[in-house]
C-alpha positions as protocol buffer text, in pm:
chain_id: "A"
residue {
  index: 1
  type: UNK
  ca { x: -5961 y: 8681 z: 17960 }
}
residue {
  index: 2
  type: UNK
  ca { x: -5993 y: 8332 z: 18106 }
}
residue {
  index: 3
  type: UNK
  ca { x: -6215 y: 8077 z: 17935 }
}
residue {
  index: 4
  type: UNK
  ca { x: -6480 y: 7882 z: 18122 }
}
residue {
  index: 5
  type: UNK
  ca { x: -6285 y: 7557 z: 18092 }
}
residue {
  index: 6
  type: UNK
  ca { x: -6001 y: 7707 z: 18295 }
}
residue {
  index: 7
  type: UNK
  ca { x: -6240 y: 7779 z: 18583 }
}
residue {
  index: 8
  type: UNK
  ca { x: -6376 y: 7423 z: 18607 }
}
residue {
  index: 9
  type: UNK
  ca { x: -6210 y: 7173 z: 18841 }
}
residue {
  index: 10
  type: UNK
  ca { x: -6015 y: 6884 z: 18693 }
}
residue {
  index: 11
  type: UNK
  ca { x: -6199 y: 6553 z: 18727 }
}
residue {
  index: 12
  type: UNK
  ca { x: -6014 y: 6268 z: 18888 }
}
residue {
  index: 13
  type: UNK
  ca { x: -6124 y: 5913 z: 18823 }
}
residue {
  index: 14
  type: UNK
  ca { x: -6152 y: 5697 z: 19134 }
}
residue {
  index: 15
  type: UNK
  ca { x: -6080 y: 5331 z: 19078 }
}
residue {
  index: 16
  type: UNK
  ca { x: -6266 y: 5169 z: 19369 }
}
residue {
  index: 17
  type: UNK
  ca { x: -6571 y: 5389 z: 19395 }
}
residue {
  index: 18
  type: UNK
  ca { x: -6626 y: 5584 z: 19073 }
}
residue {
  index: 19
  type: UNK
  ca { x: -6976 y: 5704 z: 19173 }
}
residue {
  index: 20
  type: UNK
  ca { x: -7190 y: 5877 z: 18914 }
}
residue {
  index: 21
  type: UNK
  ca { x: -7058 y: 5947 z: 18570 }
}
residue {
  index: 22
  type: UNK
  ca { x: -6979 y: 6311 z: 18512 }
}
residue {
  index: 23
  type: UNK
  ca { x: -7217 y: 6519 z: 18304 }
}
residue {
  index: 24
  type: UNK
  ca { x: -7110 y: 6721 z: 18002 }
}
residue {
  index: 25
  type: UNK
  ca { x: -6984 y: 7061 z: 18119 }
}
residue {
  index: 26
  type: UNK
  ca { x: -7160 y: 7238 z: 17832 }
}
residue {
  index: 27
  type: UNK
  ca { x: -7499 y: 7090 z: 17924 }
}
residue {
  index: 28
  type: UNK
  ca { x: -7457 y: 7177 z: 18292 }
}
residue {
  index: 29
  type: UNK
  ca { x: -7358 y: 7535 z: 18214 }
}
residue {
  index: 30
  type: UNK
  ca { x: -7647 y: 7564 z: 17968 }
}
residue {
  index: 31
  type: UNK
  ca { x: -7889 y: 7448 z: 18239 }
}
residue {
  index: 32
  type: UNK
  ca { x: -7751 y: 7692 z: 18495 }
}
residue {
  index: 33
  type: UNK
  ca { x: -7775 y: 7982 z: 18251 }
}
residue {
  index: 34
  type: UNK
  ca { x: -8130 y: 7881 z: 18156 }
}
residue {
  index: 35
  type: UNK
  ca { x: -8241 y: 7891 z: 18520 }
}
residue {
  index: 36
  type: UNK
  ca { x: -8072 y: 8227 z: 18576 }
}
residue {
  index: 37
  type: UNK
  ca { x: -8215 y: 8375 z: 18255 }
}
residue {
  index: 38
  type: UNK
  ca { x: -8574 y: 8255 z: 18301 }
}
residue {
  index: 39
  type: UNK
  ca { x: -8586 y: 8295 z: 18678 }
}
residue {
  index: 40
  type: UNK
  ca { x: -8744 y: 7956 z: 18744 }
}
């Protein structure tokens, strides 16, 4: 069975225009699951 990390895209750092810093995958997944679980 595949782990969650294997399903996430690999982040590539852009030198000229890095944009926003990436969030922690665990926190993002926790937030998504919270919304799905509570229905808000």
